[in-house]
N, C-alpha and C positions, 0 to 999 in steps of 0.2 A: 502493501500500499504505500504509495507517494503521496504528499501534501503539497500543493500548489498555491501561491499566494497571488492574487490579483492587486497590483500595485498601481495601475492608472486607468485613465478612462477610455483609452484608446481602443480602436477596434481591432486592430493588428499588431503584431510585432511584440517584442519581448514585454512582458509584464502585463500584457491585455488577457481580458477573459477569453477570447477567441483563441490566444495561443495555450491557455492552460487547458482548454477544453481539448485541443487536439492533442496536446502531450497526454493528457489523460486517458485520451482515446488511443493512443499508441501501446499502452501499458495494461498488461492484464491484471484483473481485480479490481476492487471498490477503492478509488483513489478520494481524494476529500481536496475542494477548491474551497479558498476561503478568500477573504478581502481584506485588504490592509485598512485599518482605523482612519487613514487618511482620508479615505472615500467617502465617510459620513457626511451624510447630505448632499449626496452627487447622484449626477445619472450618467449611466453609460449606454451610450445611442449607437445602435448598429448603423453601419453604412456599408456594409460588406454582404449584404445578406443574412436568412437564419444561421443560428448555431446548430450545428449537426453533432450530437451524442450518440456514439455507437460502443460505447463500454459503459458497464456500472460505476456509477461515480455520485459524491456526495457534495452538492454546492451550498454553502453555508453563509447568508449574507451578513450585514450589519443590522438587521431587522427591516421589516417591511416599511415603517416611515422614515428610514435613512440611507436606504440603497434602491435605486430604480435601474431596471434594464428596460429601453425602450426600442421597438421594433420602429421607431420611426415614421410610423404608417405607411411604410414600405415592404417591410419582409415579417413576416413570423419570425417569433425569437427563437423557440427550440423544435427541434425536429429531433425526435428521440427513436430511435430505429437502427439496429445493427444488422438488418437486412436478412436475418437469419431467423432459426427457430429457437435460437438460444435467447434465454430471457434475461435482459437486462435488470439492474435494481438500482434505480435513481432516486436520491433524495433533493428536493429542492426546499430550502426553508430561508426565513427572513430575509424576505425580497419582497419587491413590487416589479411586476410584469406590466409595461403599458405599451399603448400604441403598436401594438401587434397588427399585423394585416397581412391576408393573403386572399388572391384573388383567383377565381376558376378559369381555365381557359377552355379552347376547343376537345384538350384531351383530358383536363384534369378538372375535378368538382373543387369548389372552395372547402378546406377542412382543417379548421383549429386556426384562429386569429394567431393568438399566441404560442400555443402548444399542440404539436401534433405527435400523439404518443400511439405507436404499432401495437405490438402484443408485448409490452415491456412490464415491469413494475414501477410503478411512478407514485410517489409519496410528496405532497405538499404539505408543509407545516408553517406556520405563520407566515403564510404567502398571501398577497394581494395581486389580483389580476383585473386591470381595468382597461378602460376606451378601448378594445381591440376588435377585431372586424372579420369576418368572414365574406367574401363577396362573391354569388355566383358568378359564372362568365353571361355575357351576352353573345350568343352565336347566332348564325344564319339559318340553320336547321334544327330544330327538336329531334334528338335521338334518344330514343326510350329506352334502349340499353346502357347508354352513357350519357346519361344526363347531367351534363357539366354546368346547367344553369343553377343546379341544386347547391345549398351551401347547408355547413353543419359546424356549430361550435364557434360562437364568436370569440370564446376564450380557449376553449379546450376541444380536442377532437379526439376521443379515445378509441380505438379500434378493436383491439381484441384482449388488451393489457388488464392490470389490475392499478385502478387509479384509486388512491387515498387520500382524503382533503380533511386535515386537521386543524381547528383554529385559522382559518382562513377566509377572505373576502373575495368573493367573484362578482364584481359589481360593473354596470355601465358598459358591456359588450354588447355586438349586434353580430348575428347572421342574417344575410339579407341574400333573397333570392333575384338571379338574373332574368334575361329575357332572351327568348328564340323567336324567330319569324315561322309561324306555322304555314308551310306552302298550301298543303291542300284545303285549309279553311281560310286562308288570306288574314289569320288573325294572329296576332302577337300574343305569346304565352307567358306567363310569369313561371319561373322557376320556384320551387316550394324552399322554404327555412327551417333548420331544425336547432332547437338548440341554441338560444342569444347567449346563453352563458356556455353550457357544457353539452356536448352530444356524445352519446356514449353506444358504440356500435354495438358489439356482441362481448364486450368485457363487463368485467365488474366494478361497480362504482360506489365507494363509500363515501358519506359526507359526515364529519362529526364535530359538534362545536362551531360549526362556520355559517357565514351569511351568504347568500345568493340572492343579488338584490339590482334593481334597475337594469335588467339586461332585457335585451329585444330580438324576437325572431320574427320576421317581417317577409311575407312572402314577394317574389319579384313583380314588377310592374307588365301590365300586358291586357289586352282586351280579353283574354283568358288569365284570371288573376291567380298568382301564386298564392299557397299558403302557407301560414306560420304555423309551427309545431314546438311546444315548448319554450316559453320565452325565458325561464330559467334553466330548466333541465329538459331534454329529450332523450329518453331513454329504450333503447332496444336490446339492452343486455338484462344487466341485474343491479340495482339501486337500491341503497339502502341511507335514510337519512335520520341523523340522529343529534337531538340536543341542536338543532339549527334553526336559522331563520331562512324561510325563501319567500321573499316580500317585492313587491313594487314591480315585477317583470310583465312584460307583454308579449302576447302572441299575436300576430295581425296578418289576416289576410288580406290582398291586396285588390287594387280596381279588378272588376271582372269577374265579380263573384268568389274571390278568394276565402277560402275558408279558414278558422282559428281554432287550433287543439291545443288547451292546457296551457292557460297562461303562465302559471309558475313552473307546472312538472306534467311532461305527457310520455307515454310510453305505457310499457307492460312489466310485471315483476319487482313491483315498488313495493318498499318498506319504508314507513314512515313512525318513528318513536320520537315522544317528549319534543315535538318541535312545533313550530308556528308557520303557517301559511297562509300569507295576509295580503290583502290590496294586490292582487294580481290581476292581469284583465286578459281576455280573450275576445278580439273584436273582429267581426267577418267583414270583409270586404265590400265595397258599394258594388251592387249589380251593373253589368254593362249595359251601357244605352243601346236603345233598339236601332236597328243596320235597315236600310231600305235598300232594295234593287228594284231596277225598272220591272215593270209588269209582274211583281207578286205580291201578296199580301203585306200590310205592313208589321215590320217588326215590334213587338213588346220588346220592354227592358227584361233584361234576363233578372232572376231571384237574387236577392241580397247572400251575401256567404254567412255559411253557419257559423254559429261560435259555440263551442263545447268543453266545459271544465273551466272556468275562469281560474280556481285554484290549482286543480287536478285533474287531469283526464286519462285513466288509467284501465287497464285491464290485469287480473291479478294481483289487488292492492292490499295491503295491510296496513292501516291506520291505529295507532296503539298512543294514550295517553298525548292527545296534541290538540292544538285548536286551528281550526279552520276558519278566517275570519275576512270580512271586508273584501271579499273577491267577487269579480263580476265578469258576467259573459254577454256579450251585446251583438245581437244579430246585426248584417250588414242592411243598409238600406237597398230598397231595390231599384233597379235599373230605371231611367228614364226612357219612356217610350218614344219612338222614331218620330221624328218632323214631319209633316207632311208637306209635300210642296205642289205648287199650282201645277194641275194636270187636266186632262179630259178622261184620265182614269180615275174615277172614286178611290180603288184601292189606295192609290199612290197621295191621295190629297188627304186621306184620313190620318190623324194622329194615331200614333201605336200608344197601346195600354202600358202603363208603369209595371213594373215588376215587382211581385210580392217580397214584403221583406223578408230577412234570412231568420231562421229559428235561431233562438238561446237556450242553451240547456244545460243544466248543472252549474249553478253559480259557485259553490263552493267545490263540487265535487261532481266529475262525470264518470260513471263506470259503461265501459262498453265492450264488446268482445263475447261471440258465443262462447258458451261454456266457461268463461272465466270466472274466477271466485274470489270474491274481494270480502274482507272482514275490517269494522271499524268497532273499536273497544275503549271504554273510557277516555270518550273525547268530546270536544266542543265544535259544533258547527254553527256560528251565529254572524247574522249580518250580511250576508253573502245575497246576491242580486242576480237575477236574469231580465234581461231586455230585449224582446222581440225587434228586428228591426222595423223602419218606418216602410210604408209601400211607395214604390217610386212614383215620381208624377206623370201623370200621361203626355205624351207628346201634343205639340199644338197643331191643329188641322191648316189646311191652306185651302186655296179655292178650287173648286172643281167646275169644269166648263161644260156646258151643253148649248149646242147653237149658240155661241157666242153671248150666252147666258152664262153668270157664275154665280155659283152658291158655295156658303160655307161648309166642308166637307165633316168638321166637326173634331173636337179633341179627343185624345184617346183618354179613358178611365185611369184614376189613380190606382195603383197595386194596394193589394190587402197587405195587412200588418202581419207582420212575422210571429209565430207563436213564442211564448217564454213560458217554461216549463222548469221544475225542480231548480228552486232558488238555493235550497241548502244540497240535495242530492239529487241526480239523475240518472236512471239506471235502465238499460236495455241489454238485455239477453242473459246478463250476469247474475250469480247467484251471490247474493249480497247479505252478510249476517250484521246487524248493528247490535252491541251488547252496551248496556251502562252508558250510555252517552246522551248528551244534551243538544237538541237540534231547535234553535229558535230565532227570531227577529231576522229571519230570511224572507226575502220577498220576489215574486215573480211577475212580470209586466208584458202584456203584448205590445208589438208594435203598432201605431196609427197608422191609419190607411182608408181605402174606401169602405173596408169594414175592418174593425182593430182586430188584432189578432189573439188567439185565444191564451188563455192562461190557466196552469194546473199545477197543485202540488207546490206552494211554496214553500214548504218545509222540504217532502221526499217525494218522486213518482216515481213510478216504476213502469215501463213501456214494453211492449210486446208488438213486434213487427212481423214474425213469423208464424203462419199457421200452426196452431198446435204446441207452439214453444212458449210455454208459462216458466216464468223464472221470478216468483213470488220474491220479495224482499223479507227476511226473519228479522222480527224484533223483540229484543228482551230487555227486560229493565230498562228501558229507554223515554225520555221526553222527547217530545215532538208537539211543540205547541208554543203560541205566542208569535207565529208567522204571519205575515200582512198580506192582503190583499184577497186571499180566496183560502181555501181549505190549506190545513197543514199537510194532509197527504192525498195521493191521488194512486190509483193502480191496485193491484191485487198483493196482500201481505199475509206472512204466516206470524201469529204471534206465539213468542216462548214465552208470553207471560208477563206481567207485573208492569205494563206499558202505561203511560199517560199522554194521551193524545187530544190535544186541545179540540179539534174540530176534525172527525173522521168521514164525513158524509160521503165524499168521493171517493173512499176507499171499500174493497171487501176484505173479510178475514180478522179483522178489529171489531170485538161487538162489547159493549160496555157491560161490565159485570161477568164476562166469560174470560178465564185463565187470570182471574185479578188484574184484566185491564180497566183502566178509568179512559172512556172515549167521550167526548163532547160531540155537540152539534152546532149547526150553524146558529140556531136558537138561543142555544145554551153552553157556550165552548167553555171549556176549563182552564184556569187561570193557572200555572204550575208556583206561580209567586218566586219569580226569580230577580235576583239581585241584577244590577248593569253587569256587563263583562267587564271583570278587572282583576286587580292581583289580590289572588286569596290564598297565596302561598304557590309554590312550585314555579316548575319553567315555564308556563304557559298561564294567559289569561282564563278565567272561567268564570261561570254566573254561580254565586253560592243560592242556596234554598234559603228563603225568607221564614220567619217563623210562621207557623200556621201552615205553610205548604202541604198540599195533596201529596207529593213526592216523598215526605219524610216518612221512614220505615214503612215504606209501602212497595218495597221492591224486593228482588231477591239475589242471590249471588251463587248461582249454580255453575258459575265459569269460575267459580274459586279465586276472583281476583283478591291479592292482597291488600292493594290500595286503591284510592280513588285516583284521579287524573292528576293531583298534586303531589302524592305520596302518602297522604293520610292514610290512616288504617280505614279498611273498606267498608266494615260493619260495627257503627256504633248505634248502641240502643237494641230495640228489640228485632229489629231487621236491617238489612241495608237499605237505602234510600235509593229513589228511581233517579237514574240520570248520572252524569259524568262526577259529581261532588258528592261527598258523604260530609253531614253535618257532624262536628267535633264537639266533643263537650267544652273544650277550649282551645283556641287558636291564638298563637303567638307568633307574629313576624318582625322579623329583625331588620335592620338596614345596613349601610354601606361600612359602620362603627362594628367594632367588637362588641358583639351581645351577649348575655347571659341569662336564660330563661329555664325556669324549674317548672313543670308541669304541676296538675293536681292529682287528685284521685281517679279523676275518670280516663275516658280514651281521646288523648291531647293530640294536637299537631304544632310542632315547634320545628321554624324554619328559621336558621341564624343570617342569611343575607350573605353579600359578600365579604365581610371581616372575617376576623379569627373566632370563631364563638364557641361558647360553651352551653350546650343544650343537656338538660337533665329531665327524662320524663318522667320521673317519680313512679307513681303507681298508675295502672291502668296498659291498655293495650295503646302504645303512643306510636307516630310517625318523626321522626327526626330526621330533617334535611340539613344538611350543613352549608351549603351553597359554595363560593368558589375559593372562600378562605381556608387557612389550616385548623381545622376544629377539632373540639372534642364532644363527641355525642356518648352519651349514656343512656342506656335504657331505662335502668334498675327493674324494678317487680313489671310483669306482664309479657305479652309477647308482643315486640316492638319491633318496627323496621327502621332500620338507620340507613341513611342515605348519606355519605360523606361529600359527595362533588367533587370538584376539581381542588388540588393542591394536596398538601400530607396532612391526613386526617386521623385520629384516634377513634376507635368505636369499641365501644362496650355494651353488649346486650343485657347483662344482669342475668338475672333468673329469667326461666320462662324459654319459650320457643320463638326464639329472634330471626328474623331476616335481614341479612346484610347484602343490601342492594348496590350495584355497579350498572349505572345508566350507560354506560359506554366502557370499553377498553381504555380509553384514554383518562378515565377518572382517577386510576392509580396506576401509575408506571414507575419503572426503573429510577426516573427523574425524582419523583415524589411520590413514594410508595405509602399507602394507607398501612395502618396498624390495627388489627383486630385483637383485641387481649383476651377475649373470654369463649372464642367458639367452642360449642359442646354439642357435639353430634346426638349424643345420648339424651339431652333435654329437648331436643327438636331444633336444634340451631340450622338453619340453612343459608346459603349463597344464593344469590339470582343474579343472572345477567341479561340485561336488556341488551337486542330484542331476544335472543334465544339463549339458553343455556349452552355450555360446550357439550361434544356430542359422546364424549367418553374422558374419563377423570382416571389419570394413573398415579401410581405412587412410585416415585424415584428412590425413597429412602435418604440415605447421608449421599452427599456429593460433596466434593474438594474443590477448592480453588482459591486464587490469589484475592480475589473478592468476589462482591455478589453477581456481577454482571458474568464474570467467567463460571461461576457456578451456576447461573442459567443456562449457559450455553451447555453446561454439562448435563444438566436434567434435562434440556431438550434434546441433547444427543441421543441419551439412553433414559427413558422414563419411566421403564419397568423393571423395578428392582429384583424381581421375581423370575425373569426370564434372561436367558444366557444371550450373548452377544449385544449389539446395541439396538435399539428400539427406540427409533426417532418419533419425538413428538408431532402428530399429525395437523391438519388446519382445524381449527374451530376444536381443539382437545385443551385439557386441562393437566395440568402436573402439581402433585405435592411432593416437597423435598424438603430435607433439613439441611442446612448448612452452619456448619460451628454450632452454636446454643440456640438458633433460631431455626422457625419453621416458615416455609413460603407457598403461597398459592400463585400459580402464574398460569394464563390462558392465553394460549396462541391466537394470532389473528388469521386473516386467511391467504398470509405470504408464509412459506416455510422458513423456519430459523426462527432464532430469536430475535427480536428489533425493540431496544430500548425505549422507544417512543411509542411504539403503538400496542405492544403487547401488556395485557394486565399482570401486573404484579402486586401482591399484597403480603405481609407480613402477619403470620396466624400463630405467633409463638405460642405455647401451650394450649394447640389443639387438641381436643379429645375425641377422639375416632369411634367409629363403632366399632364393638367387640369384633376381633379378629383382624382386622384390617392395618394393624400395625406393621405386618410383614408382608402383607399383599401386595401384587404389583397392577392390579387392576380393581378401582373400587366403583361401586355402583352411583353412577349419576344422580339418581332420584335419592340415595341416602344423603347428600350434600348439598343440593341444588332443588331449590322448589320450582 
């Protein structure tokens, strides 16, 4: 391993970044590139094209706010590809990448304004990517099999590699489709754009503790408009978003009825945990104006572009402990009708009709895909909107001549307004299950026109368009109430019981008094008595249940959820509450300073905030969340849930069956490991890792090394103490081991080998294992993880 230091801002020559990368490429192994502190506050501007990385390397900057690399709006910044099946490992940290640009040609589509990653393993930590663009080509003829007008990944294009983003910001980037000439139709066609921030083709993408904001995917201009997919992220592989914010992104179809899909996120195989998806927008393009040819009927304007999924449009979607709020889907305006012109042919003198406004579907979430499966649990969907496109204006008529007499041929009729359906959620073909969630204050509005567009399901709507294809939504212990403009639900539903539906008249399968459901009507809607969307503790905003709410103690917990959306105990009182939030006996919320809280005798929820906090749950089944500082969490008596959060925390469950939750692997790493003082499996203590627990738990026994990192590498190399030879730790597997006088738990991520910044490391000294496990090599995951 070699270490190179960049000493100047030049783009070539000795001491330059380009030379350092070239030297690292020429050597085998993972080299390190650092930057002289003299460069603090500076920008390295590329003038010789993109930087090509063809070997494993670590680039460690001076901090994203202190050192920038600019593509000068003329080139991509990094092309990461060794041209072989060998997988490189590339880490980029503490840098800002800005003003990258890639433009398609007749041979190549535009892929990745700042970064193109082929099939390599790429990790971004504490990195910002801003102001970068992927611009599709403008070509003479459209080629279906080689569409170079398409663009993907305004900031990053990940082909088939593993892309991990931690503590980073992807903002203000754009993917824009190009234009092609359609000879057979004499119409210009706009190319589509996917992933204003990130496009993930067939790879694995993980976003943790990060912000994806203010990015845009916009279809290319043309009389046949290009579509926009995934303003923030467009995914065709596998995507996991954890403890992150996806906000203020836009997917926009262009003029010529271009459609818009997923303002924040679009794609399939998506998992969202403990995150906020807010204020994203999907906007359909305006319909094409009617075109007139001699001796044919007048052309009407075309229909406005559809807009689906203001926040998320997905198939095979999982949403846990998250808030989807303030997102909007807006259908495109219908195209204007063709103008008539003076003629002795009536058909040529008449104005064409305006086009129908585009449909808007799923303000918060749109779910589509035949046989796709989606689940929403412990989540809040609030304040999202669908607005159907307005109908296009009818074209003006001209004079019609008969025997030298002129007559007004008449204007075309304005188009109908587009429909607005599913202000909170719109689902078609998919199998959707919603559990312990709150869906409220969403709205659905039809577009204006010669007749206004229809509206349905301000909260949730399920549609069926294939004959015999019935895919009802299953609701359990969920609030859908307080949505505006029309019924809260529309379509066919299956009740799992214990739901509160404000107005269910436009649905089937939900009956008041059956399966413990509370279902209101138009004349007598049920008010769930919810607070405004606010900070009630936890990483996301929620609606609290006000005193007297019919949801209190009226739900169930058949899903065996440990906590509510915030991390507070799920069951307080006689039964679980309906919805995403459980009313605690006492809630204490800290601020940015160092807080010290002690709970009472009941089931309390204590959250420290961002300081170095001390939380003592005292008696009862308590929920303790530390926040971002170095915290001390003590559960004391009862079955407690302890969530340390970021930084180095000390966790003690006390007596009872306690759960130690880690909401991402980054919550406790080698750089700042947590310490659990009293894990006792025989008392019912358990670990929990979100979104999923490890697949296997190994016991490496005693390992040696000069330091903890070396010991971890040894445990990863041989994780089974009872088997001969080396048994390397696999992906998403966990290992317990002893090093010196201390014990540790570590969980591997989706990349082979130990990674100090990405793998979970927790000290568990004093851990009490199940009987017989001390000398075993393989332990039961269910005995140690909940």
